[in-house]
C-alpha positions as CSV (number, residue, x, y, z in Angstrom):
1,X,0.0,0.0,0.0
2,X,2.7,2.5,1.0
3,X,4.7,1.6,-2.1
4,X,1.7,2.3,-4.3
5,X,1.2,5.7,-2.7
6,X,4.8,6.5,-3.0
7,X,4.8,5.6,-6.7
8,X,1.7,7.8,-7.3
9,X,3.3,10.8,-5.6
10,X,6.5,10.3,-7.6
11,X,4.6,10.2,-10.8
12,X,2.6,13.3,-10.0
13,X,5.7,15.1,-8.9
14,X,7.4,14.3,-12.2
15,X,4.4,15.3,-14.2
16,X,4.1,18.7,-12.4
17,X,7.8,19.3,-12.9
18,X,7.5,18.6,-16.6
19,X,4.5,20.9,-17.0
20,X,6.2,23.6,-15.0
21,X,9.3,23.4,-17.1
22,X,7.2,23.5,-20.3
23,X,5.3,26.6,-19.0
24,X,8.6,28.3,-18.1
25,X,10.0,27.7,-21.6
26,X,6.8,29.0,-23.1
27,X,6.9,32.1,-21.0
28,X,10.5,32.7,-22.1
29,X,9.8,32.2,-25.8
30,X,6.4,33.7,-26.1
31,X,6.2,37.2,-27.6
32,X,5.3,40.2,-25.4
33,X,2.0,41.7,-26.3
34,X,3.4,45.2,-26.7
35,X,6.0,44.1,-29.3
36,X,4.5,41.4,-31.5
37,X,0.9,40.5,-32.2
38,X,-0.6,37.6,-34.2
39,X,-2.0,38.3,-37.6
40,X,-5.4,39.9,-36.9
41,X,-4.3,41.7,-33.8
42,X,-1.5,43.3,-35.7
43,X,-3.9,44.3,-38.5
44,X,-6.5,45.9,-36.2
45,X,-4.2,47.2,-33.6
46,X,-6.5,45.7,-31.0
47,X,-5.8,43.6,-28.0
48,X,-7.0,40.0,-28.1
49,X,-9.8,40.9,-25.7
50,X,-11.4,43.1,-28.4
51,X,-12.1,40.1,-30.6
52,X,-12.1,37.1,-28.3
53,X,-14.3,36.6,-25.2
54,X,-11.9,36.8,-22.2
55,X,-9.1,36.8,-24.7
56,X,-9.6,33.1,-25.4
57,X,-9.3,32.0,-29.0
58,X,-11.5,31.3,-31.0
59,X,-14.6,32.5,-29.1
60,X,-15.6,35.8,-30.6
61,X,-17.0,39.0,-29.1
62,X,-19.5,41.2,-31.0
63,X,-16.5,43.2,-32.3
64,X,-14.8,39.9,-33.4
65,X,-18.0,38.8,-35.1
66,X,-18.2,42.1,-37.0
67,X,-14.5,41.7,-38.0
68,X,-15.2,38.3,-39.4
69,X,-18.4,39.2,-41.2
70,X,-16.8,42.2,-42.9
71,X,-14.4,39.8,-44.5
72,X,-11.3,40.2,-42.2
73,X,-10.8,43.7,-43.7
74,X,-11.0,46.0,-40.7
75,X,-7.6,47.8,-40.1
76,X,-4.5,48.0,-42.2
77,X,-2.7,45.4,-44.3
78,X,0.2,43.8,-42.4
79,X,2.4,40.7,-42.3
80,X,-0.2,38.1,-43.2
81,X,1.2,35.2,-41.2
82,X,0.7,33.8,-37.7
83,X,1.4,30.4,-36.2
84,X,0.4,28.3,-33.3
85,X,1.6,25.1,-31.6
86,X,0.3,22.7,-29.0
87,X,2.1,20.5,-26.5
88,X,-0.1,18.0,-24.6
89,X,-0.3,15.1,-22.2
90,X,-3.1,12.5,-22.2
91,X,-3.8,9.8,-19.6
92,X,-6.6,7.2,-19.9
93,X,-8.0,5.8,-16.6
94,X,-7.7,2.1,-17.4
95,X,-5.4,0.7,-20.1
96,X,-5.4,-2.9,-18.8
97,X,-8.5,-4.2,-20.8
98,X,-6.7,-4.2,-24.1
99,X,-5.0,-6.8,-26.4
100,X,-2.3,-4.3,-27.2
101,X,-2.1,-1.2,-24.9
102,X,0.8,0.3,-26.9
103,X,-1.5,0.5,-29.9
104,X,-4.8,1.2,-28.1
105,X,-3.3,3.9,-25.9
106,X,-0.2,5.1,-27.8
107,X,1.7,7.8,-26.0
108,X,-0.4,7.4,-22.9
109,X,1.2,9.4,-20.0
110,X,3.7,11.0,-22.4
111,X,4.3,14.7,-22.9
112,X,4.2,15.3,-26.7
113,X,4.4,18.0,-29.3
114,X,0.8,17.5,-30.5
115,X,0.2,19.7,-33.5
116,X,1.1,23.0,-35.2
117,X,-0.6,25.4,-37.6
118,X,0.3,28.3,-39.8
119,X,-2.4,30.9,-40.5
120,X,-2.4,33.1,-43.7
121,X,-4.8,35.9,-44.6
122,X,-6.2,39.1,-43.3
123,X,-7.0,42.2,-45.4
124,X,-6.3,41.9,-49.1
125,X,-8.3,44.8,-50.4
126,X,-10.9,47.0,-48.7
127,X,-13.6,44.4,-49.5
128,X,-11.6,41.1,-49.8
129,X,-10.0,39.2,-47.0
130,X,-9.1,35.6,-46.0
131,X,-8.5,33.2,-43.3
132,X,-6.5,30.0,-44.1
133,X,-5.1,27.4,-41.8
134,X,-2.4,24.8,-42.7
135,X,-1.9,22.2,-40.0
136,X,1.0,19.8,-39.3
137,X,0.3,16.5,-37.4
138,X,3.5,14.8,-36.2
139,X,1.5,11.6,-35.5
140,X,-0.5,11.4,-38.7
141,X,0.8,7.9,-39.6
142,X,2.0,5.1,-37.4
143,X,4.6,2.9,-39.1
144,X,5.0,-0.8,-38.8
145,X,7.8,-0.4,-36.3
146,X,5.7,1.7,-34.0
147,X,7.3,5.0,-35.0
148,X,5.3,7.9,-36.4
149,X,5.5,10.0,-39.5
150,X,4.2,13.6,-39.7
151,X,1.9,15.1,-42.4
152,X,0.8,18.6,-43.4
153,X,-2.5,19.5,-45.0
154,X,-5.0,22.3,-45.6
155,X,-7.3,22.8,-42.6
156,X,-9.9,25.6,-42.5
157,X,-10.0,28.0,-45.5
158,X,-12.4,31.0,-45.8
159,X,-11.9,33.6,-48.6
160,X,-14.4,36.5,-48.6
161,X,-15.8,39.5,-50.4
162,X,-17.8,41.7,-48.0
163,X,-19.4,45.1,-47.9
164,X,-21.3,47.1,-45.4
165,X,-24.2,49.6,-46.0
166,X,-25.0,51.9,-43.2
167,X,-27.4,54.9,-43.0
168,X,-29.6,56.5,-40.3
169,X,-32.1,53.7,-40.3
170,X,-30.3,50.5,-41.2
171,X,-27.0,48.6,-41.0
172,X,-26.5,45.8,-43.5
173,X,-23.5,43.6,-44.0
174,X,-23.4,41.5,-47.2
175,X,-20.7,38.9,-48.1
176,X,-19.7,36.0,-50.2
177,X,-17.4,33.2,-49.1
178,X,-15.5,30.5,-50.8
179,X,-14.6,28.0,-48.1
180,X,-13.9,24.3,-47.4
181,X,-15.9,23.6,-44.2
182,X,-19.7,24.2,-43.8
183,X,-20.1,26.6,-40.9
184,X,-16.4,27.8,-40.8
185,X,-17.9,31.1,-41.9
186,X,-20.2,31.2,-38.9
187,X,-19.4,34.0,-36.4
188,X,-20.7,32.1,-33.3
189,X,-18.9,29.4,-31.4
190,X,-21.9,27.1,-31.2
191,X,-21.5,26.4,-35.0
192,X,-20.4,22.9,-35.9
193,X,-16.9,24.1,-37.1
194,X,-16.1,26.1,-33.9
195,X,-17.7,24.6,-30.7
196,X,-14.7,22.2,-30.3
197,X,-11.7,24.4,-30.0
198,X,-8.7,22.8,-28.3
199,X,-6.8,20.8,-31.0
200,X,-7.0,17.0,-30.5
201,X,-3.7,15.0,-30.8
202,X,-3.6,12.0,-33.0
203,X,-2.1,9.3,-30.7
204,X,-4.8,6.9,-29.4
205,X,-4.2,7.9,-25.8
206,X,-6.2,11.1,-26.7
207,X,-9.2,9.2,-28.3
208,X,-11.4,9.9,-25.2
209,X,-10.6,13.5,-24.4
210,X,-13.2,16.3,-24.7
211,X,-12.3,17.2,-28.3
212,X,-12.9,13.6,-29.3
213,X,-16.4,13.4,-27.7
214,X,-19.5,13.8,-29.8
215,X,-20.3,17.3,-31.1
216,X,-23.2,18.4,-33.2
217,X,-21.8,18.4,-36.7
218,X,-22.5,18.3,-40.4
219,X,-22.0,15.0,-42.2
220,X,-19.4,16.0,-44.9
221,X,-17.0,17.5,-42.3
222,X,-14.2,19.7,-43.7
223,X,-11.9,19.7,-46.7
224,X,-14.7,20.0,-49.2
225,X,-15.4,23.0,-51.5
226,X,-18.3,25.4,-51.4
227,X,-19.6,28.9,-51.8
228,X,-22.0,30.8,-49.5
229,X,-23.7,34.2,-49.5
230,X,-24.6,35.8,-46.2
231,X,-26.2,38.9,-44.8
232,X,-26.4,40.5,-41.3
233,X,-29.2,43.1,-40.9
234,X,-29.2,45.7,-38.1
235,X,-26.9,43.6,-36.0
236,X,-30.0,41.4,-35.4
237,X,-30.7,38.8,-38.2
238,X,-28.0,36.7,-39.8
239,X,-28.8,34.5,-42.8
240,X,-26.5,32.4,-45.0
241,X,-27.1,30.1,-48.0
242,X,-24.7,28.0,-50.0
243,X,-23.8,24.7,-51.5
244,X,-20.8,22.3,-51.3
245,X,-19.2,19.7,-53.5
246,X,-16.0,17.6,-53.7
247,X,-12.7,19.6,-53.4
248,X,-11.2,18.5,-56.6
249,X,-10.1,20.0,-60.0
250,X,-9.9,23.8,-59.6
251,X,-10.8,23.5,-55.9
252,X,-8.2,20.9,-55.1
253,X,-6.4,23.5,-52.9
254,X,-9.3,23.2,-50.4
255,X,-8.1,19.6,-49.7
256,X,-4.4,20.1,-50.3
257,X,-2.2,17.5,-48.6
258,X,-4.9,14.9,-48.6
259,X,-4.4,12.0,-51.0
260,X,-6.9,12.2,-53.8
261,X,-8.2,8.7,-53.0
262,X,-8.9,9.8,-49.4
263,X,-10.7,13.2,-49.9
264,X,-14.4,13.4,-49.0
265,X,-16.4,12.8,-52.1
266,X,-19.8,14.3,-52.5
267,X,-22.5,13.7,-55.2
268,X,-23.4,16.9,-56.9
269,X,-24.0,20.1,-55.0
270,X,-25.2,19.8,-51.4
271,X,-27.2,22.7,-49.9
272,X,-26.4,24.5,-46.6
273,X,-28.4,27.1,-44.8
274,X,-28.0,29.1,-41.6
275,X,-30.4,31.5,-39.8
276,X,-29.7,33.3,-36.5
277,X,-31.2,36.1,-34.4
278,X,-28.9,38.1,-32.2
279,X,-29.4,40.9,-29.6
280,X,-26.9,43.0,-27.7
281,X,-27.7,45.1,-24.6
282,X,-25.1,46.6,-22.3
283,X,-22.5,44.0,-21.5
284,X,-24.8,41.2,-22.7
285,X,-25.3,39.6,-26.0
286,X,-27.6,36.7,-26.9
287,X,-28.0,34.5,-30.1
288,X,-30.4,31.7,-31.1
289,X,-30.1,30.0,-34.4
290,X,-30.7,27.0,-36.6
291,X,-28.5,25.3,-39.3
292,X,-29.5,22.8,-41.9
293,X,-27.6,20.7,-44.5
294,X,-28.6,18.0,-46.9
295,X,-25.7,15.9,-48.3
296,X,-24.9,12.8,-50.3
297,X,-21.5,11.4,-49.3
298,X,-19.6,8.5,-50.8
299,X,-18.6,6.7,-47.6
300,X,-19.0,3.3,-45.9
301,X,-17.0,1.8,-48.8
302,X,-20.2,1.8,-50.9
303,X,-20.5,2.5,-54.6
304,X,-23.6,4.7,-54.0
305,X,-23.7,7.7,-51.7
306,X,-25.2,7.8,-48.2
307,X,-27.9,10.4,-47.8
308,X,-27.7,12.7,-44.7
309,X,-30.0,15.3,-43.4
310,X,-28.6,17.5,-40.6
311,X,-30.5,20.0,-38.5
312,X,-28.7,21.9,-35.7
313,X,-30.3,24.2,-33.1
314,X,-28.0,26.4,-31.1
315,X,-27.9,29.3,-28.6
316,X,-25.2,31.4,-27.0
317,X,-25.2,34.0,-24.2
318,X,-22.2,36.2,-23.3
319,X,-21.6,38.7,-20.5
320,X,-18.5,40.8,-21.2
321,X,-17.5,43.4,-18.6
322,X,-14.0,43.5,-17.3
323,X,-12.8,41.7,-15.2
324,X,-15.5,39.1,-15.8
325,X,-16.4,37.1,-18.9
326,X,-19.2,34.5,-18.9
327,X,-20.2,32.4,-21.9
328,X,-23.1,29.9,-21.9
329,X,-23.5,27.7,-25.0
330,X,-26.0,25.1,-26.1
331,X,-26.2,23.1,-29.3
332,X,-28.4,20.2,-30.4
333,X,-27.9,18.3,-33.6
334,X,-30.3,15.8,-35.2
335,X,-29.3,13.7,-38.2
336,X,-31.1,11.2,-40.4
337,X,-28.9,8.7,-42.3
338,X,-30.3,6.8,-45.3
339,X,-28.0,4.0,-46.4
340,X,-27.2,2.8,-49.9
341,X,-28.6,-0.6,-51.0
342,X,-25.3,-2.4,-50.4
343,X,-25.4,-1.5,-46.7
344,X,-29.2,-1.3,-45.9
345,X,-31.2,-4.4,-44.9
346,X,-28.3,-6.8,-45.0
347,X,-28.0,-10.0,-42.9
348,X,-25.9,-9.6,-39.7
349,X,-24.5,-11.8,-37.0
350,X,-23.6,-11.2,-33.3
351,X,-20.2,-11.8,-31.8
352,X,-20.9,-15.5,-31.5
353,X,-21.8,-15.8,-35.2
354,X,-25.6,-16.1,-34.5
355,X,-28.0,-14.4,-36.9
356,X,-29.5,-11.1,-35.6
357,X,-31.8,-8.6,-37.2
358,X,-30.8,-7.2,-40.6
359,X,-29.1,-3.9,-40.8
360,X,-31.2,-0.8,-40.9
361,X,-32.1,1.1,-44.0
362,X,-31.9,4.4,-42.1
363,X,-30.9,5.7,-38.7
364,X,-31.3,8.8,-36.6
365,X,-28.6,10.2,-34.3
366,X,-28.9,13.2,-31.9
367,X,-26.2,15.0,-30.0
368,X,-26.7,17.6,-27.2
369,X,-24.0,19.7,-25.7
370,X,-24.1,22.5,-23.1
371,X,-21.1,24.5,-21.8
372,X,-20.6,27.2,-19.3
373,X,-17.3,29.1,-19.2
374,X,-16.0,31.8,-16.9
375,X,-12.8,33.9,-17.3
376,X,-11.4,36.4,-14.8
377,X,-9.2,39.2,-15.9
378,X,-8.5,37.4,-19.2
379,X,-6.1,35.2,-17.3
380,X,-7.9,32.6,-15.2
381,X,-10.8,30.5,-16.3
382,X,-12.7,27.3,-16.2
383,X,-15.6,25.5,-17.9
384,X,-18.1,22.8,-17.3
385,X,-19.2,20.9,-20.4
386,X,-22.0,18.2,-20.7
387,X,-22.5,16.0,-23.7
388,X,-25.1,13.3,-24.6
389,X,-25.4,11.4,-27.9
390,X,-28.2,9.0,-28.6
391,X,-29.6,7.3,-31.6
392,X,-31.1,4.1,-33.2
393,X,-29.5,0.7,-32.8
394,X,-28.2,-0.9,-36.0
395,X,-26.6,-4.3,-36.3
396,X,-24.3,-2.9,-39.0
397,X,-22.3,-1.2,-36.2
398,X,-21.7,-4.3,-34.1
399,X,-18.0,-4.4,-33.6
400,X,-16.1,-7.0,-31.5
401,X,-12.8,-5.0,-31.4
402,X,-11.6,-4.4,-27.8
403,X,-11.6,-0.9,-26.5
404,X,-13.2,0.7,-29.6
405,X,-15.8,-2.0,-30.1
406,X,-19.5,-1.8,-29.8
407,X,-21.5,-4.8,-28.5
408,X,-24.9,-3.0,-28.7
409,X,-24.6,-1.5,-32.2
410,X,-25.7,1.8,-30.6
411,X,-24.0,5.2,-30.8
412,X,-24.9,6.3,-27.2
413,X,-22.3,8.4,-25.3
414,X,-22.8,10.5,-22.2
415,X,-20.5,12.4,-19.9
416,X,-19.0,15.7,-18.8
417,X,-15.7,17.6,-19.0
418,X,-14.3,19.9,-16.4
419,X,-11.6,22.4,-17.5
420,X,-9.4,25.0,-15.9
421,X,-6.9,27.2,-17.8
422,X,-4.5,30.0,-17.3
423,X,-3.3,32.6,-19.7
424,X,-0.1,34.0,-18.1
425,X,0.6,36.3,-21.0
426,X,-1.2,37.1,-24.3
427,X,-1.0,34.2,-26.8
428,X,0.0,31.5,-24.3
429,X,-2.6,29.2,-22.6
430,X,-2.1,26.4,-20.1
431,X,-5.0,24.1,-19.5
432,X,-6.2,20.9,-17.8
433,X,-9.3,18.9,-18.8
434,X,-10.9,15.9,-17.2
435,X,-13.5,14.0,-19.2
436,X,-15.7,11.4,-17.4
437,X,-18.1,9.0,-19.1
438,X,-21.1,7.1,-17.7
439,X,-22.1,5.7,-21.2
440,X,-20.0,4.7,-24.2
441,X,-21.1,2.9,-27.4
442,X,-24.5,2.3,-26.0
443,X,-23.7,0.9,-22.6
444,X,-22.3,1.8,-19.2
445,X,-20.6,-1.6,-18.6
446,X,-19.1,-4.1,-21.0
447,X,-19.7,-1.9,-24.0
448,X,-17.1,-3.7,-26.2
449,X,-18.2,-7.2,-25.2
450,X,-14.8,-7.8,-23.6
451,X,-15.4,-6.3,-20.1
452,X,-14.5,-2.6,-20.8
453,X,-16.7,-0.1,-19.0
454,X,-17.5,3.5,-20.0
455,X,-15.7,4.9,-16.9
456,X,-12.5,3.1,-18.0
457,X,-12.3,5.7,-20.7
458,X,-12.2,8.7,-18.3
459,X,-9.2,10.8,-19.4
460,X,-7.0,13.6,-18.1
461,X,-5.7,16.0,-20.8
462,X,-3.2,18.7,-20.2
463,X,-2.1,21.2,-22.8
464,X,0.1,24.2,-23.5
465,X,-1.2,26.2,-26.4
466,X,0.9,29.1,-27.9
467,X,0.5,31.5,-30.8
468,X,2.8,34.0,-32.5
């Protein structure tokens, strides 16, 4: 007993020393706010607090939303480059129920350089601006000898034309965007592209952290190609319409770095729509909105596309009055999936090889998330995040694989994440998250059919996030 306690203390002490050393290095290397600002801050001459709630990227303030909707054109042209990098540590509660822990929980308990991105863009002309992210993943591919190879590819891209018409009675912003991720254009952080914000490392030890839990989303995901037109009337009503297709031919740059055989392939043009109502009063602002998309995606290794219908309902409240920042967010996503003939209504067997019900011809999936964040003096903060995913049971998704398997054929996941973070100086953030599950892959206990419980996936995630 005493040996176990001593080992635990030693491990924690080593971990704290590593994090302290990492934070000190970051403090030494990070730029001082008075001398060097990231791309958009340099352009506008504003402190991070002007655009980001509590100074925390990427959650936007009303000013930040106005900057985005006017096409990233406020301010003067400047050096159009910024960069960010993330170091992280992930620890899964139980790694024993695995055939190969080194594969199922790779880099568990290791401090790693997780990811890095370069950002290009800003003001191009008075009416044209851009935001482009190129991301490097040092753990993109695991080789046969267990080592990793890194890879770089296009991430979020948003190129805009925008104009603003203001008179004594009205204020109207109009814009057109060419982009590669439905809702990346959205100015609120309850949108599918933005509600998850801390980058998720690729090693399998990070598979259960908050960023990997269910979020309301749109079926095609990113690295596709589309165009949308939007308007914001009297700082109250926001509407956006567009369509998306495969990022190939002239739009191949939208999926640059991704093998042509691996890019998301869509059938024809797939419509996207967004409507939101916003109100600001004093230090408060409130938004309620809805997003919809109908898409046909060639996935599931099928010759014919899968049909998806996504409907997302979201709301956000902010209180912004120094030294306090409060943000409350809610998002609910509903999806109907209609499978191609090669997948629908097919015979299936259970883990013992016994016949079970045929696979479904269609499924529904719903995801609910709620998050409350508080930041004090743009330095100290914390959040509470609840998630719940449910949906229909389908024998197509029965999977006997240990750890990631699914004995119920059900997508159910439920849990919560607690987070604390510290921003010692502008552009450097140190955070700790703990994600706990009471349901995973449709069950609380024995969800993989091999004895693994939902709580075995509880995960600690520590990160150091810097930008320049």
